[in-house]
C-alpha positions as CSV (number, residue, x, y, z in Angstrom):
1,M,84.0,-6.8,-162.6
2,V,82.0,-6.0,-165.8
3,A,82.6,-8.5,-168.6
4,D,80.5,-6.5,-171.2
5,P,82.9,-4.9,-173.8
6,G,80.3,-2.3,-174.5
7,L,80.4,-0.8,-171.1
8,I,83.1,1.2,-169.3
9,D,84.2,-0.7,-166.2
10,I,85.3,1.5,-163.3
11,T,85.6,-1.4,-160.7
12,G,89.3,-1.8,-161.6
13,A,90.1,1.8,-160.5
14,Q,88.0,1.3,-157.4
15,M,89.9,-1.9,-156.5
16,V,93.2,-0.1,-156.9
17,N,92.2,2.8,-154.7
18,I,90.9,0.5,-152.0
19,M,94.5,-0.8,-151.8
20,K,96.0,2.7,-151.9
21,L,93.7,4.3,-149.4
22,S,93.6,1.5,-146.9
23,A,97.4,1.4,-146.9
24,F,97.5,5.2,-146.5
25,A,95.2,4.9,-143.5
26,W,97.5,2.3,-141.9
27,N,100.6,4.5,-142.7
28,V,99.0,7.4,-140.9
29,H,98.0,5.1,-138.0
30,D,101.7,3.9,-137.7
31,G,102.9,7.5,-137.7
32,K,101.3,8.0,-134.2
33,Y,103.4,5.3,-132.6
34,P,107.1,5.4,-131.6
35,D,109.6,3.5,-133.8
36,G,110.2,0.9,-131.1
37,Q,106.6,-0.3,-131.4
38,L,106.7,-0.7,-135.2
39,S,108.2,-3.4,-137.5
40,D,110.9,-2.3,-139.9
41,Y,108.4,-2.2,-142.8
42,Q,105.9,-0.2,-140.7
43,R,108.6,2.2,-139.6
44,D,109.7,2.8,-143.2
45,R,106.1,3.5,-144.4
46,A,104.8,5.5,-141.4
47,L,103.5,9.0,-142.1
48,R,104.4,11.4,-139.2
49,K,102.8,14.3,-140.9
50,L,99.7,14.4,-143.1
51,P,100.3,15.5,-146.7
52,S,98.8,18.6,-148.3
53,V,95.5,18.2,-150.1
54,L,97.3,18.6,-153.4
55,D,99.8,15.9,-152.7
56,Y,97.1,13.6,-151.4
57,T,94.8,14.1,-154.4
58,S,97.6,13.7,-156.9
59,F,98.6,10.4,-155.1
60,V,95.0,9.1,-155.3
61,F,94.6,10.0,-159.0
62,F,98.1,9.2,-160.2
63,F,97.4,8.9,-163.9
64,P,99.8,6.0,-165.0
65,S,98.2,3.6,-162.6
66,L,94.8,5.0,-162.0
67,L,92.6,2.5,-163.9
68,V,94.3,-0.9,-163.4
69,G,97.2,-0.3,-161.0
70,P,99.7,-1.0,-159.8
71,A,99.0,0.3,-156.3
72,F,101.8,1.7,-154.2
73,D,102.2,3.5,-150.8
74,F,102.2,7.2,-150.3
75,I,105.8,7.2,-149.0
76,D,106.9,5.9,-152.4
77,Y,105.0,8.7,-154.1
78,R,106.5,11.3,-151.7
79,R,110.0,10.1,-152.3
80,W,109.4,10.2,-156.0
81,I,108.1,13.8,-155.9
82,E,111.0,14.9,-153.7
83,T,113.4,12.8,-155.8
84,S,114.9,11.3,-152.6
85,M,114.0,7.9,-154.2
86,F,117.0,8.5,-156.5
87,D,119.6,9.1,-153.9
88,L,122.6,6.8,-154.3
89,P,123.5,4.4,-151.4
90,E,126.1,5.7,-149.1
91,G,129.6,4.8,-150.3
92,F,128.4,4.0,-153.8
93,D,130.8,4.8,-156.6
94,K,129.2,7.7,-158.5
95,S,131.1,6.9,-161.6
96,K,129.0,3.7,-161.9
97,A,125.7,5.6,-161.3
98,P,123.0,5.2,-164.1
99,P,123.0,8.1,-166.6
100,T,120.6,11.0,-166.2
101,R,119.5,13.6,-168.7
102,G,120.7,17.2,-167.9
103,K,119.9,18.3,-164.4
104,R,117.3,15.6,-163.9
105,R,117.9,13.2,-161.0
106,I,115.7,10.5,-162.5
107,P,117.9,8.0,-164.4
108,R,117.1,7.6,-168.1
109,S,114.1,5.4,-168.3
110,G,113.0,5.7,-171.9
111,T,114.5,2.4,-173.1
112,P,113.2,0.1,-170.3
113,A,109.8,1.8,-170.5
114,M,109.6,1.2,-174.2
115,W,110.6,-2.4,-173.9
116,K,107.9,-2.9,-171.3
117,A,105.3,-1.1,-173.5
118,A,106.3,-3.3,-176.4
119,Q,105.8,-6.4,-174.3
120,G,102.4,-5.0,-173.3
121,L,101.4,-4.4,-177.0
122,V,102.5,-7.9,-178.0
123,W,100.3,-9.4,-175.2
124,I,97.4,-7.2,-176.3
125,L,97.8,-8.4,-179.9
126,V,97.9,-12.0,-178.7
127,Y,94.7,-11.4,-176.7
128,L,93.0,-9.9,-179.8
129,Q,94.0,-13.0,-181.8
130,I,93.0,-15.8,-179.3
131,G,90.5,-14.0,-177.1
132,A,87.8,-14.3,-179.8
133,L,88.5,-18.1,-180.1
134,Y,88.1,-18.9,-176.5
135,T,85.1,-17.2,-175.2
136,P,82.8,-18.2,-172.2
137,E,79.9,-18.7,-174.7
138,F,81.8,-21.4,-176.5
139,Y,82.3,-23.5,-173.3
140,L,78.6,-23.3,-172.5
141,S,77.5,-24.3,-176.0
142,G,77.1,-27.7,-177.5
143,D,80.1,-27.2,-179.7
144,Y,82.4,-27.7,-176.7
145,M,81.1,-31.2,-176.2
146,K,81.9,-32.2,-179.7
147,Y,85.5,-32.8,-178.6
148,G,87.0,-35.6,-176.6
149,F,87.8,-35.3,-172.9
150,L,91.5,-34.5,-173.3
151,R,90.8,-31.9,-176.0
152,R,88.2,-30.3,-173.7
153,V,90.8,-30.0,-170.9
154,W,93.2,-28.4,-173.4
155,L,90.5,-25.9,-174.5
156,L,89.8,-25.2,-170.8
157,H,93.4,-24.4,-170.3
158,M,93.4,-22.0,-173.3
159,L,90.4,-20.2,-171.8
160,G,92.6,-19.2,-168.8
161,V,95.6,-18.4,-171.1
162,A,93.4,-16.1,-173.2
163,A,92.0,-14.3,-170.2
164,R,95.4,-13.8,-168.7
165,T,97.0,-12.3,-171.8
166,K,94.6,-9.3,-171.4
167,Y,96.0,-8.7,-167.9
168,Y,99.6,-9.3,-169.1
169,G,99.1,-6.6,-171.7
170,V,97.5,-3.9,-169.6
171,W,99.7,-4.4,-166.5
172,S,102.8,-4.4,-168.7
173,L,101.7,-1.1,-170.3
174,T,101.0,0.6,-166.9
175,E,104.3,-0.7,-165.5
176,G,106.0,0.9,-168.6
177,A,104.2,4.2,-167.8
178,C,105.4,4.1,-164.2
179,I,108.9,3.4,-165.4
180,L,108.8,6.3,-167.8
181,S,107.6,8.6,-165.0
182,G,110.4,7.3,-162.7
183,I,108.3,5.9,-159.9
184,G,109.2,2.4,-161.0
185,Y,112.8,2.9,-159.9
186,K,114.0,0.5,-157.2
187,G,117.7,1.3,-157.0
188,V,120.9,0.3,-158.7
189,D,123.1,-2.8,-159.1
190,P,126.2,-2.0,-157.1
191,K,128.4,-4.0,-159.5
192,T,127.1,-2.9,-162.9
193,G,125.5,0.4,-161.9
194,K,122.4,-0.5,-164.0
195,A,119.1,0.9,-162.7
196,D,116.5,-1.6,-161.4
197,W,113.0,-0.6,-162.6
198,S,111.1,-3.4,-160.9
199,R,109.5,-1.5,-158.0
200,L,106.0,-1.7,-159.4
201,T,106.2,-5.0,-161.3
202,N,102.7,-6.5,-161.1
203,I,103.0,-9.5,-163.3
204,K,105.6,-12.0,-164.4
205,P,104.0,-13.9,-167.4
206,L,106.6,-16.6,-167.7
207,G,106.5,-17.1,-163.9
208,V,102.8,-17.9,-164.2
209,E,102.8,-20.0,-167.4
210,L,105.9,-22.0,-166.3
211,A,104.9,-22.3,-162.7
212,Q,105.5,-25.8,-161.1
213,N,103.4,-25.2,-158.0
214,S,100.5,-23.2,-156.8
215,Y,102.7,-20.8,-154.8
216,A,104.7,-19.8,-157.9
217,F,101.5,-19.6,-160.1
218,L,99.7,-17.2,-157.7
219,G,102.9,-15.4,-156.4
220,N,103.8,-14.2,-159.9
221,W,100.2,-12.9,-160.5
222,N,99.0,-9.5,-159.3
223,I,102.2,-9.1,-157.2
224,N,101.3,-5.8,-155.6
225,T,98.0,-7.1,-154.4
226,N,99.9,-9.9,-152.7
227,H,102.1,-7.3,-151.0
228,W,99.0,-5.3,-149.9
229,L,97.3,-8.4,-148.5
230,R,100.4,-9.5,-146.6
231,N,101.4,-6.2,-145.1
232,Y,98.0,-4.6,-144.5
233,I,95.8,-7.5,-143.7
234,Y,97.7,-10.7,-142.8
235,L,100.2,-9.1,-140.5
236,R,97.9,-6.4,-139.2
237,V,95.3,-8.7,-137.6
238,T,98.0,-10.7,-135.8
239,P,98.4,-9.7,-132.1
240,K,101.8,-8.2,-131.3
241,G,104.3,-10.8,-130.2
242,K,102.4,-13.7,-131.8
243,K,102.9,-15.5,-135.1
244,P,100.2,-15.2,-137.8
245,G,97.8,-18.1,-137.6
246,F,94.2,-19.2,-138.4
247,R,92.6,-15.8,-137.7
248,A,95.1,-13.9,-139.8
249,S,94.7,-16.4,-142.8
250,M,90.9,-16.3,-142.5
251,A,90.8,-12.5,-142.4
252,T,93.1,-12.3,-145.4
253,F,91.0,-14.8,-147.3
254,V,87.7,-13.0,-146.6
255,T,89.2,-9.6,-147.5
256,S,90.7,-10.9,-150.7
257,A,87.4,-12.6,-151.7
258,F,85.3,-9.5,-150.9
259,W,87.8,-7.2,-152.7
260,H,87.3,-9.2,-155.9
261,G,83.6,-9.1,-155.7
262,F,80.5,-11.1,-154.9
263,E,80.1,-13.4,-157.9
264,P,79.9,-17.1,-156.9
265,G,82.6,-18.0,-159.4
266,Y,85.2,-16.1,-157.3
267,Y,84.5,-18.1,-154.2
268,M,84.5,-21.4,-156.1
269,S,87.9,-20.6,-157.4
270,F,89.2,-19.4,-154.1
271,M,88.0,-22.4,-152.1
272,L,89.4,-25.0,-154.6
273,A,92.7,-23.1,-154.9
274,S,93.1,-23.2,-151.1
275,F,93.1,-27.0,-151.2
276,L,95.5,-27.0,-154.1
277,Q,97.9,-24.9,-151.9
278,T,97.8,-27.6,-149.3
279,I,98.3,-30.5,-151.7
280,A,101.2,-28.6,-153.5
281,K,102.9,-27.8,-150.3
282,N,102.7,-31.4,-149.0
283,G,103.5,-32.9,-152.4
284,R,106.7,-30.8,-152.6
285,R,107.8,-31.9,-149.2
286,L,107.0,-35.6,-149.8
287,L,108.2,-36.1,-153.4
288,R,110.9,-33.5,-154.3
289,P,113.6,-35.0,-151.9
290,F,113.6,-38.2,-153.9
291,F,114.8,-36.2,-156.9
292,M,117.6,-34.5,-155.0
293,T,120.9,-35.7,-153.5
294,P,120.7,-36.9,-149.9
295,D,122.1,-33.7,-148.6
296,G,119.6,-31.7,-150.7
297,S,122.2,-29.5,-152.3
298,Q,122.0,-30.8,-155.9
299,S,119.4,-32.1,-158.3
300,K,119.5,-35.6,-159.7
301,S,119.3,-36.1,-163.5
302,S,115.7,-37.4,-162.9
303,K,114.7,-34.0,-161.5
304,R,113.8,-32.7,-165.0
305,Y,111.0,-35.3,-165.1
306,Y,109.7,-34.1,-161.7
307,D,109.8,-30.5,-163.0
308,I,107.9,-31.4,-166.1
309,L,105.3,-33.4,-164.2
310,T,104.7,-30.7,-161.6
311,W,104.4,-28.0,-164.3
312,F,101.8,-30.1,-166.2
313,I,99.8,-30.9,-163.0
314,T,99.9,-27.2,-161.9
315,Q,98.7,-25.9,-165.3
316,V,96.0,-28.5,-165.7
317,A,94.7,-28.0,-162.1
318,F,94.6,-24.2,-162.4
319,A,92.8,-24.5,-165.8
320,F,90.0,-26.1,-164.0
321,T,90.2,-23.9,-160.9
322,T,90.3,-20.5,-162.6
323,A,87.4,-21.2,-165.0
324,P,84.7,-20.0,-162.5
325,F,86.8,-16.8,-162.1
326,I,86.0,-16.1,-165.8
327,L,82.5,-17.6,-166.0
328,L,81.5,-15.9,-162.7
329,S,78.0,-17.4,-162.2
330,F,77.6,-20.7,-160.2
331,E,75.3,-22.2,-162.9
332,N,77.8,-21.6,-165.7
333,S,80.8,-22.6,-163.6
334,F,79.2,-25.8,-162.5
335,K,78.1,-26.6,-166.0
336,V,81.7,-26.3,-167.4
337,W,83.1,-28.3,-164.5
338,T,80.6,-31.0,-165.2
339,R,81.7,-31.1,-168.8
340,V,85.2,-32.1,-167.8
341,Y,84.0,-34.5,-165.1
342,F,85.2,-32.6,-162.1
343,Y,88.7,-34.0,-162.7
344,C,90.4,-31.5,-160.4
345,V,87.9,-32.0,-157.6
346,I,88.4,-35.8,-157.9
347,G,92.1,-35.3,-157.9
348,V,92.0,-33.1,-154.8
349,I,89.9,-35.7,-152.9
350,V,92.3,-38.5,-153.9
351,C,95.3,-36.5,-152.8
352,L,93.8,-35.4,-149.5
353,G,92.8,-39.0,-148.9
354,F,96.4,-40.0,-149.4
355,L,97.7,-37.3,-147.0
356,A,95.3,-38.7,-144.4
357,S,96.5,-42.3,-144.9
358,P,99.6,-44.2,-143.7
359,G,101.2,-43.4,-147.1
360,K,102.2,-40.0,-146.0
361,S,104.0,-41.4,-142.9
362,Y,105.7,-43.9,-145.1
363,L,107.1,-41.3,-147.4
364,Q,108.2,-39.1,-144.5
365,N,110.1,-42.1,-143.0
366,E,111.8,-42.9,-146.3
367,I,112.9,-39.2,-146.6
368,K,114.4,-39.3,-143.1
369,K,116.3,-42.5,-143.9
370,R,118.0,-41.1,-147.0
371,S,118.5,-37.6,-145.8
372,T,121.9,-36.4,-144.7
373,R,120.9,-32.8,-144.2
374,P,121.6,-31.4,-140.7
375,K,118.5,-30.5,-138.6
376,L,117.8,-26.8,-138.6
377,S,115.4,-24.8,-136.4
378,R,112.1,-24.2,-138.3
379,V,111.3,-20.7,-139.3
380,Q,108.3,-19.3,-141.1
381,S,109.1,-19.3,-144.8
382,Q,107.7,-17.0,-147.4
383,D,105.5,-19.7,-148.9
384,S,103.8,-20.3,-145.5
385,Q,102.0,-17.0,-145.9
386,P,98.8,-16.6,-147.9
387,V,99.1,-15.7,-151.6
388,L,96.2,-13.6,-152.9
389,G,94.5,-14.3,-149.5
390,L,94.5,-18.1,-149.9
391,P,95.4,-20.0,-146.8
392,S,98.7,-21.7,-147.4
393,D,97.7,-24.8,-145.3
394,P,94.0,-24.9,-144.5
395,E,94.4,-28.2,-142.5
396,K,97.1,-26.8,-140.3
397,E,95.1,-23.5,-139.7
398,V,91.9,-25.3,-138.8
399,N,93.9,-27.4,-136.3
400,E,95.3,-24.1,-134.9
401,A,91.8,-22.8,-134.5
402,I,90.7,-25.9,-132.6
403,E,93.8,-25.6,-130.4
404,E,92.9,-22.0,-129.6
405,I,89.4,-23.1,-128.6
406,K,90.9,-25.8,-126.4
407,Q,93.1,-23.3,-124.7
408,E,90.1,-21.0,-124.1
409,L,88.1,-23.9,-122.7
410,E,90.9,-24.9,-120.3
411,R,91.3,-21.3,-119.1
412,R,87.6,-20.9,-118.5
413,K,87.5,-24.2,-116.6
414,Q,90.4,-23.1,-114.4
415,D,88.7,-19.8,-113.7
416,G,85.5,-21.6,-112.8
417,Q,83.5,-19.9,-115.5
418,P,80.4,-21.8,-116.9
419,I,80.8,-23.2,-120.4
420,T,77.5,-22.2,-121.9
421,N,76.5,-19.4,-124.2
422,D,79.2,-17.3,-122.6
423,F,81.8,-19.7,-124.0
424,K,80.2,-19.6,-127.4
425,K,80.5,-15.8,-127.4
426,A,84.2,-16.1,-126.4
427,V,84.8,-18.5,-129.3
428,E,83.0,-16.1,-131.7
429,D,85.1,-13.2,-130.4
430,N,88.3,-15.1,-130.9
431,L,87.7,-16.9,-134.1
432,G,85.1,-14.8,-135.9
433,A,82.1,-17.1,-135.4
434,R,83.4,-20.1,-137.4
435,D,80.2,-22.2,-137.3
436,D,81.8,-25.4,-138.6
437,V,84.7,-25.3,-136.1
438,R,82.4,-24.3,-133.2
439,K,80.0,-27.1,-133.8
440,A,82.8,-29.6,-133.9
441,V,84.1,-28.4,-130.5
442,E,80.6,-28.3,-129.0
443,N,80.0,-31.9,-130.1
444,K,83.4,-33.0,-128.8
445,F,83.1,-31.5,-125.4
446,G,79.4,-31.9,-125.0
447,I,78.7,-28.2,-124.8
448,K,75.0,-27.3,-124.8
449,R,73.8,-24.0,-126.0
450,G,71.4,-22.2,-123.6
């Protein structure tokens, strides 16, 4: 994206329309299949009939979300136009329905829209106040090095905060515009009858700033992009009947990276964040149980210290990780990382080293000794899926990739097929030409390239 305030940046609108148009294409594709071959989500979004040119054009250029989002599917737009979005659930007490104005079917949305607009304006004012204090130029100048290490880390954190307030502002304003138009309507609370206007919520500022782990930090940021990556990339590249694995995560990661752009800083942030995901996930499993009762149902009094510590570590880690996302170039990003002594990279190496040591097994055994929770069958949790395209557990997914290659190798041996360049091609077809994994397997099994 263009960082020059003197230029008009159209890449934001392009990024939004990539999401809308690719989702539209998948919805049309789904419309060609019988319901039995589609998931519940696909069935709900499928387009059995193409819209008119007018409807399609108005969907693409929907004004409230044209420049910065949020993106949404065509079926939501159609239900909004036809007002079927505002149908009350069957059996719902109409006396509890949210109030409407006159003959309009859209519930009154002026108050929630104004509240959201006010929040957006406050964030914009905050950005105007602190944005000028924490600029990329300051971190690249000699003035930044006049401060001690801890102060430099704090200032680096504020660089991320200042950059985020701009997005908090514009995304809150556009969400308010969508609420005012009615398309932000998500339904009603059956008990209170109050309307829920969170359909197109794209950001939860407190969820980001108070996040205690990487999943919460990233999951509360650019929410609709997370939905798009999950439903139209991650789940789409997974063969029917199989669970998403290495290929799905890699496809989502590459798509998310390319979607953001080609600046080196994006890839530096993405790569480091993927390791933070692994560490946070393992850390939660290995440490959190010690701050809970043995049955895991309640928190101990010491849990507050765990919460404070994990919040602090998350914020400090992402202050370092997101800096290249703002600085963009490799040279500038590396320079700023050098000025804080690569503290996050060193921390990642130490944590990964611990996870590869007997220390991990020791903690797992201690958890088993004290736990009284019944064993449950393991299901895929929401936090096992990529957030913003980042693999949730890179170590596990690389192992899955190697296992896939082993299975392919055994199959070809059983079929009597030679393991030469033909096998190399099969690996590339299955795993997308992952050079690092392929070389490891070739060395392990003594495969020679012809």
